[in-house]
N, CA, C and O atoms as a printed pandas DataFrame, in Angstrom:
     atom_number atom_name residue_name chain_id  residue_number  x_coord  y_coord  z_coord
0              1         N          UNK        A               1    0.676   -0.777    0.107
1              2        CA          UNK        A               1    0.106    0.028   -0.185
2              3         C          UNK        A               1    0.995    1.614   -0.003
3              4         O          UNK        A               1    1.873    1.815    0.836
4              5         N          UNK        A               2    0.552    2.502   -0.904
5              6        CA          UNK        A               2    1.183    3.140   -1.190
6              7         C          UNK        A               2    1.257    4.148    0.116
7              8         O          UNK        A               2    0.772    3.567    1.087
8              9         N          UNK        A               3    1.691    5.411    0.425
9             10        CA          UNK        A               3    1.492    6.313    1.237
10            11         C          UNK        A               3    0.481    7.356    0.883
11            12         O          UNK        A               3   -0.007    8.091    1.742
12            13         N          UNK        A               4    0.086    7.437   -0.716
13            14        CA          UNK        A               4   -0.993    8.385   -1.349
14            15         C          UNK        A               4   -2.174    7.082   -0.953
15            16         O          UNK        A               4   -3.292    7.596   -0.951
16            17         N          UNK        A               5   -2.231    5.953   -0.707
17            18        CA          UNK        A               5   -3.658    5.052   -0.924
18            19         C          UNK        A               5   -3.449    4.606    0.480
19            20         O          UNK        A               5   -3.699    3.418    0.272
20            21         N          UNK        A               6   -3.140    4.661    1.939
21            22        CA          UNK        A               6   -3.056    4.081    2.863
22            23         C          UNK        A               6   -4.260    4.168    4.006
23            24         O          UNK        A               6   -4.229    3.782    5.174
24            25         N          UNK        A               7   -5.323    4.804    3.270
25            26        CA          UNK        A               7   -6.394    5.016    3.964
26            27         C          UNK        A               7   -6.435    6.152    5.323
27            28         O          UNK        A               7   -7.314    6.465    6.126
28            29         N          UNK        A               8   -5.205    6.513    5.141
29            30        CA          UNK        A               8   -5.478    7.703    6.051
30            31         C          UNK        A               8   -6.387    9.141    5.602
31            32         O          UNK        A               8   -6.803    9.556    4.520
32            33         N          UNK        A               9   -6.464    9.699    7.131
33            34        CA          UNK        A               9   -7.353   10.646    6.672
34            35         C          UNK        A               9   -6.883   12.324    7.396
35            36         O          UNK        A               9   -7.495   13.392    7.345
36            37         N          UNK        A              10   -5.412   11.930    8.114
37            38        CA          UNK        A              10   -5.235   13.237    8.787
38            39         C          UNK        A              10   -3.583   12.863    8.619
39            40         O          UNK        A              10   -3.123   11.738    8.810
40            41         N          UNK        A              11   -3.005   13.740    8.325
41            42        CA          UNK        A              11   -1.446   13.978    8.491
42            43         C          UNK        A              11   -0.551   14.060    9.724
43            44         O          UNK        A              11   -0.983   14.356   10.838
44            45         N          UNK        A              12    0.162   13.902    9.572
45            46        CA          UNK        A              12    1.064   13.593   11.065
46            47         C          UNK        A              12    1.330   14.921   11.078
47            48         O          UNK        A              12    1.141   15.581   10.056
48            49         N          UNK        A              13    1.938   15.661   12.561
49            50        CA          UNK        A              13    2.301   16.981   12.639
50            51         C          UNK        A              13    4.248   16.556   12.552
51            52         O          UNK        A              13    5.084   15.653   12.583
52            53         N          UNK        A              14    4.046   17.859   12.442
53            54        CA          UNK        A              14    5.678   18.054   11.462
54            55         C          UNK        A              14    6.372   18.344   13.008
55            56         O          UNK        A              14    7.546   17.984   12.923
56            57         N          UNK        A              15    6.070   18.886   14.459
57            58        CA          UNK        A              15    6.789   18.963   15.225
58            59         C          UNK        A              15    5.194   18.861   16.658
59            60         O          UNK        A              15    4.180   19.556   16.597
60            61         N          UNK        A              16    5.429   18.058   17.494
61            62        CA          UNK        A              16    4.718   17.968   18.372
62            63         C          UNK        A              16    3.728   16.598   18.528
63            64         O          UNK        A              16    3.944   15.910   17.530
64            65         N          UNK        A              17    2.912   16.064   19.239
65            66        CA          UNK        A              17    2.384   15.161   19.327
66            67         C          UNK        A              17    0.610   15.372   19.006
67            68         O          UNK        A              17   -0.084   16.347   19.295
68            69         N          UNK        A              18    0.217   14.128   18.337
69            70        CA          UNK        A              18   -1.095   14.086   17.667
70            71         C          UNK        A              18   -1.419   14.415   15.993
71            72         O          UNK        A              18   -0.459   14.560   15.236
72            73         N          UNK        A              19   -2.539   14.500   15.579
73            74        CA          UNK        A              19   -2.263   14.505   14.107
74            75         C          UNK        A              19   -2.660   16.022   13.661
75            76         O          UNK        A              19   -3.242   16.855   14.357
76            77         N          UNK        A              20   -2.099   16.197   12.039
77            78        CA          UNK        A              20   -1.819   17.516   12.104
78            79         C          UNK        A              20   -3.634   18.055   10.724
79            80         O          UNK        A              20   -4.756   17.562   10.841
80            81         N          UNK        A              21   -3.289   18.902    9.873
81            82        CA          UNK        A              21   -4.507   18.746    9.379
82            83         C          UNK        A              21   -5.041   17.449    8.169
83            84         O          UNK        A              21   -4.309   16.725    7.494
84            85         N          UNK        A              22   -6.231   17.481    8.200
85            86        CA          UNK        A              22   -6.690   16.723    7.194
86            87         C          UNK        A              22   -6.312   16.319    5.729
87            88         O          UNK        A              22   -6.127   17.372    5.119
88            89         N          UNK        A              23   -6.145   15.398    5.022
89            90        CA          UNK        A              23   -5.801   15.503    3.853
90            91         C          UNK        A              23   -6.543   14.296    3.329
91            92         O          UNK        A              23   -5.911   13.462    2.681
92            93         N          UNK        A              24   -7.823   14.136    3.557
93            94        CA          UNK        A              24   -8.697   13.430    2.904
94            95         C          UNK        A              24  -10.093   13.738    3.069
95            96         O          UNK        A              24  -10.313   14.382    4.095
96            97         N          UNK        A              25  -11.184   13.449    2.308
97            98        CA          UNK        A              25  -12.049   14.429    2.149
98            99         C          UNK        A              25  -13.003   13.999    4.025
99           100         O          UNK        A              25  -13.554   14.768    4.812
100          101         N          UNK        A              26  -12.808   12.579    4.078
101          102        CA          UNK        A              26  -13.228   12.315    5.546
102          103         C          UNK        A              26  -12.712   13.029    6.268
103          104         O          UNK        A              26  -13.564   13.529    7.003
104          105         N          UNK        A              27  -11.657   13.406    6.500
105          106        CA          UNK        A              27  -11.043   14.065    7.348
106          107         C          UNK        A              27  -11.549   15.823    7.341
107          108         O          UNK        A              27  -11.594   16.691    8.213
108          109         N          UNK        A              28  -11.758   15.794    6.411
109          110        CA          UNK        A              28  -12.311   17.212    6.097
110          111         C          UNK        A              28  -13.805   17.422    6.699
111          112         O          UNK        A              28  -14.257   18.436    7.230
112          113         N          UNK        A              29  -14.384   16.288    6.486
113          114        CA          UNK        A              29  -16.414   16.068    7.145
114          115         C          UNK        A              29  -15.827   15.875    8.903
115          116         O          UNK        A              29  -16.191   16.755    9.683
116          117         N          UNK        A              30  -15.356   15.264    9.194
117          118        CA          UNK        A              30  -15.311   14.912   10.267
118          119         C          UNK        A              30  -15.349   16.284   10.892
119          120         O          UNK        A              30  -16.252   16.587   11.672
120          121         N          UNK        A              31  -14.017   17.433   10.439
121          122        CA          UNK        A              31  -13.721   18.273   11.151
122          123         C          UNK        A              31  -15.049   19.441   10.937
123          124         O          UNK        A              31  -15.657   19.986   11.858
124          125         N          UNK        A              32  -15.253   19.609    9.673
125          126        CA          UNK        A              32  -16.756   20.045    9.621
126          127         C          UNK        A              32  -18.012   19.738   10.566
127          128         O          UNK        A              32  -18.766   20.652   10.899
128          129         N          UNK        A              33  -18.210   18.419   10.986
129          130        CA          UNK        A              33  -18.852   17.959   11.667
130          131         C          UNK        A              33  -18.829   18.484   13.104
131          132         O          UNK        A              33  -19.854   18.847   13.681
132          133         N          UNK        A              34  -17.471   18.508   13.716
133          134        CA          UNK        A              34  -17.264   18.954   14.531
134          135         C          UNK        A              34  -17.528   20.299   15.129
135          136         O          UNK        A              34  -17.952   20.713   16.208
136          137         N          UNK        A              35  -17.035   20.910   13.802
137          138        CA          UNK        A              35  -16.902   22.635   14.318
138          139         C          UNK        A              35  -18.627   22.807   14.020
139          140         O          UNK        A              35  -19.091   23.738   14.678
140          141         N          UNK        A              36  -19.304   22.330   13.448
141          142        CA          UNK        A              36  -20.530   22.460   12.998
142          143         C          UNK        A              36  -21.338   22.070   14.212
143          144         O          UNK        A              36  -22.405   22.683   14.227
144          145         N          UNK        A              37  -21.183   21.266   15.217
145          146        CA          UNK        A              37  -21.911   20.480   16.744
146          147         C          UNK        A              37  -21.024   21.454   17.253
147          148         O          UNK        A              37  -21.898   22.070   17.863
148          149         N          UNK        A              38  -20.227   21.948   17.441
149          150        CA          UNK        A              38  -19.578   23.100   18.276
150          151         C          UNK        A              38  -20.513   24.489   18.059
151          152         O          UNK        A              38  -20.845   25.226   18.987
152          153         N          UNK        A              39  -20.764   24.632   17.059
153          154        CA          UNK        A              39  -21.568   26.237   16.783
154          155         C          UNK        A              39  -22.882   25.929   17.538
155          156         O          UNK        A              39  -23.384   26.454   18.532
156          157         N          UNK        A              40  -23.260   24.952   16.778
157          158        CA          UNK        A              40  -24.851   24.275   17.214
158          159         C          UNK        A              40  -25.180   24.408   18.902
159          160         O          UNK        A              40  -26.187   24.942   19.367
160          161         N          UNK        A              41  -24.246   23.882   19.564
161          162        CA          UNK        A              41  -24.094   23.866   21.023
162          163         C          UNK        A              41  -23.801   25.341   21.242
163          164         O          UNK        A              41  -24.491   25.854   22.124
164          165         N          UNK        A              42  -23.158   25.925   20.792
165          166        CA          UNK        A              42  -22.751   27.246   21.709
166          167         C          UNK        A              42  -24.337   28.260   21.663
167          168         O          UNK        A              42  -24.697   28.892   22.656
168          169         N          UNK        A              43  -25.101   28.255   20.407
169          170        CA          UNK        A              43  -26.303   28.699   20.461
170          171         C          UNK        A              43  -27.621   28.087   21.188
171          172         O          UNK        A              43  -28.550   28.838   21.486
172          173         N          UNK        A              44  -27.668   26.673   21.466
173          174        CA          UNK        A              44  -28.528   26.061   22.045
174          175         C          UNK        A              44  -28.003   26.181   23.693
175          176         O          UNK        A              44  -28.848   26.440   24.549
176          177         N          UNK        A              45  -27.045   26.044   23.949
177          178        CA          UNK        A              45  -26.481   25.870   25.697
178          179         C          UNK        A              45  -25.628   27.292   25.622
179          180         O          UNK        A              45  -25.978   27.837   26.669
180          181         N          UNK        A              46  -25.097   27.809   25.244
181          182        CA          UNK        A              46  -24.132   28.890   26.070
182          183         C          UNK        A              46  -24.772   30.068   26.706
183          184         O          UNK        A              46  -24.271   30.473   27.755
184          185         N          UNK        A              47  -25.957   30.761   26.149
185          186        CA          UNK        A              47  -26.885   32.120   26.495
186          187         C          UNK        A              47  -27.010   31.470   28.237
187          188         O          UNK        A              47  -26.465   32.098   29.145
188          189         N          UNK        A              48  -27.860   30.041   28.545
189          190        CA          UNK        A              48  -27.821   29.979   29.870
190          191         C          UNK        A              48  -27.623   29.044   30.618
191          192         O          UNK        A              48  -28.089   28.837   31.739
192          193         N          UNK        A              49  -26.830   28.376   29.933
193          194        CA          UNK        A              49  -26.072   26.976   30.768
194          195         C          UNK        A              49  -24.487   27.020   30.414
195          196         O          UNK        A              49  -24.124   26.355   29.443
196          197         N          UNK        A              50  -23.650   27.664   31.044
197          198        CA          UNK        A              50  -22.290   27.738   30.368
198          199         C          UNK        A              50  -21.487   26.305   30.732
199          200         O          UNK        A              50  -20.681   25.610   30.113
200          201         N          UNK        A              51  -22.029   26.236   31.864
201          202        CA          UNK        A              51  -21.367   24.687   32.532
202          203         C          UNK        A              51  -21.925   23.331   31.506
203          204         O          UNK        A              51  -21.185   22.388   31.228
204          205         N          UNK        A              52  -22.934   23.415   31.165
205          206        CA          UNK        A              52  -23.604   21.672   30.134
206          207         C          UNK        A              52  -23.187   22.466   29.120
207          208         O          UNK        A              52  -22.979   21.565   28.308
208          209         N          UNK        A              53  -22.774   23.918   28.272
209          210        CA          UNK        A              53  -22.151   23.805   27.187
210          211         C          UNK        A              53  -20.547   23.236   27.104
211          212         O          UNK        A              53  -20.146   22.466   26.231
212          213         N          UNK        A              54  -19.734   23.784   28.200
213          214        CA          UNK        A              54  -17.846   23.689   28.177
214          215         C          UNK        A              54  -18.058   21.662   28.216
215          216         O          UNK        A              54  -17.347   20.956   27.501
216          217         N          UNK        A              55  -19.093   21.089   29.131
217          218        CA          UNK        A              55  -18.984   19.548   28.940
218          219         C          UNK        A              55  -19.405   18.771   27.834
219          220         O          UNK        A              55  -18.816   17.783   27.397
220          221         N          UNK        A              56  -20.767   19.415   27.273
221          222        CA          UNK        A              56  -20.660   19.174   26.202
222          223         C          UNK        A              56  -19.529   19.120   24.727
223          224         O          UNK        A              56  -19.277   18.278   23.864
224          225         N          UNK        A              57  -19.110   20.397   25.012
225          226        CA          UNK        A              57  -17.504   20.788   24.244
226          227         C          UNK        A              57  -16.629   19.588   24.136
227          228         O          UNK        A              57  -16.170   18.988   23.164
228          229         N          UNK        A              58  -16.521   19.391   25.599
229          230        CA          UNK        A              58  -15.618   18.793   25.826
230          231         C          UNK        A              58  -15.606   17.035   25.427
231          232         O          UNK        A              58  -14.718   16.182   25.417
232          233         N          UNK        A              59  -16.967   17.027   25.144
233          234        CA          UNK        A              59  -17.275   15.645   24.587
234          235         C          UNK        A              59  -17.068   15.934   23.424
235          236         O          UNK        A              59  -16.054   15.301   23.132
236          237         N          UNK        A              60  -17.507   16.699   22.255
237          238        CA          UNK        A              60  -17.635   16.781   20.805
238          239         C          UNK        A              60  -16.176   17.013   20.466
239          240         O          UNK        A              60  -15.987   17.074   19.251
240          241         N          UNK        A              61  -14.680   17.216   21.505
241          242        CA          UNK        A              61  -13.375   17.219   20.924
242          243         C          UNK        A              61  -13.211   15.554   21.350
243          244         O          UNK        A              61  -12.963   14.797   20.410
244          245         N          UNK        A              62  -13.363   14.841   22.983
245          246        CA          UNK        A              62  -12.980   13.728   23.040
246          247         C          UNK        A              62  -13.888   12.307   22.461
247          248         O          UNK        A              62  -13.392   11.190   22.605
248          249         N          UNK        A              63  -14.818   12.431   22.012
249          250        CA          UNK        A              63  -15.341   10.931   21.317
250          251         C          UNK        A              63  -14.697   10.390   19.844
251          252         O          UNK        A              63  -14.536    9.287   19.322
252          253         N          UNK        A              64  -14.397   11.917   19.444
253          254        CA          UNK        A              64  -13.796   11.278   17.849
254          255         C          UNK        A              64  -12.251   10.930   17.989
255          256         O          UNK        A              64  -11.595   10.382   17.104
256          257         N          UNK        A              65  -11.838   11.268   19.041
257          258        CA          UNK        A              65  -10.228   11.188   19.257
258          259         C          UNK        A              65   -9.938    9.700   18.778
259          260         O          UNK        A              65   -9.201    9.559   17.802
260          261         N          UNK        A              66  -10.391    8.753   19.309
261          262        CA          UNK        A              66  -10.165    7.206   18.835
262          263         C          UNK        A              66   -9.788    7.174   17.066
263          264         O          UNK        A              66   -8.820    6.748   16.436
264          265         N          UNK        A              67  -10.875    7.744   16.728
265          266        CA          UNK        A              67  -10.941    8.014   15.123
266          267         C          UNK        A              67   -9.472    8.417   14.456
267          268         O          UNK        A              67   -8.643    7.852   13.743
268          269         N          UNK        A              68   -9.619    9.717   15.092
269          270        CA          UNK        A              68   -8.367   10.285   14.663
270          271         C          UNK        A              68   -7.378    9.858   15.003
271          272         O          UNK        A              68   -6.379   10.137   14.340
272          273         N          UNK        A              69   -7.313    9.379   15.665
273          274        CA          UNK        A              69   -5.742    8.230   16.288
274          275         C          UNK        A              69   -5.689    7.708   15.032
275          276         O          UNK        A              69   -4.862    8.123   14.221
276          277         N          UNK        A              70   -6.485    6.832   14.766
277          278        CA          UNK        A              70   -6.406    5.234   13.929
278          279         C          UNK        A              70   -6.159    5.587   12.663
279          280         O          UNK        A              70   -5.410    4.897   11.973
280          281         N          UNK        A              71   -6.797    6.790   12.148
281          282        CA          UNK        A              71   -6.723    7.361   10.905
282          283         C          UNK        A              71   -5.645    8.411   10.363
283          284         O          UNK        A              71   -5.908    9.026    9.329
284          285         N          UNK        A              72   -4.247    8.666   11.138
285          286        CA          UNK        A              72   -3.632    9.646   11.248
286          287         C          UNK        A              72   -2.224    9.121   10.512
287          288         O          UNK        A              72   -1.467    8.546   11.295
288          289         N          UNK        A              73   -1.751    9.228    9.130
289          290        CA          UNK        A              73   -0.607    9.206    8.931
290          291         C          UNK        A              73    0.580    8.537    9.523
291          292         O          UNK        A              73    1.587    9.203    9.283
292          293         N          UNK        A              74    0.783    7.664   10.079
293          294        CA          UNK        A              74    2.424    7.455   10.726
294          295         C          UNK        A              74    2.083    7.355   12.271
295          296         O          UNK        A              74    2.982    7.252   13.106
296          297         N          UNK        A              75    0.608    7.396   12.644
297          298        CA          UNK        A              75    0.369    7.469   14.079
298          299         C          UNK        A              75    0.563    8.200   15.089
299          300         O          UNK        A              75    1.178    9.124   14.558
300          301         N          UNK        A              76    0.513    8.371   15.791
301          302        CA          UNK        A              76    0.895    9.481   17.110
302          303         C          UNK        A              76    1.758    9.468   17.647
303          304         O          UNK        A              76    1.808    8.446   18.331
304          305         N          UNK        A              77    2.718   10.180   17.779
305          306        CA          UNK        A              77    4.018   10.072   18.592
306          307         C          UNK        A              77    4.939   11.941   18.636
307          308         O          UNK        A              77    5.022   12.832   17.791
308          309         N          UNK        A              78    5.300   11.846   19.623
309          310        CA          UNK        A              78    6.316   12.808   19.230
310          311         C          UNK        A              78    7.002   12.991   18.605
311          312         O          UNK        A              78    7.972   12.238   18.515
312          313         N          UNK        A              79    6.827   14.390   17.629
313          314        CA          UNK        A              79    8.171   14.282   16.891
314          315         C          UNK        A              79    8.645   15.645   16.955
315          316         O          UNK        A              79    7.961   16.588   17.352
316          317         N          UNK        A              80    9.900   15.722   16.531
317          318        CA          UNK        A              80   10.864   16.933   16.976
318          319         C          UNK        A              80   11.138   17.761   15.491
319          320         O          UNK        A              80   11.304   18.980   15.480
320          321         N          UNK        A              81   11.158   17.038   14.410
321          322        CA          UNK        A              81   10.498   18.034   13.013
322          323         C          UNK        A              81   11.017   16.713   11.578
323          324         O          UNK        A              81   10.766   16.954   10.398
C-alpha cells in the first residue's frame, strides 16, 4: 500500500504530538461536523447553561479522538521535526 493510498484521513504533525490537518475528504467532513456541532451547542446551550456547554464541548472533542488517532498517517508520537 502506498503512502497516497494508505487510508489515512489526517497527516502527521511536523512538530509535537497528535494529528495534523486533514488530507482526505473524510477528515475534512469529520472536522466540519465537529465545528458544526460546536457552533450548534454554542447557540443552544451557552446563553443559559455555560457549564453544560463546556461539558458538551469536551465531549465533542474527546469522542472522535480514537478515530482520528487510528486514521492519522504515521500514528501519534512526539516529533521533533
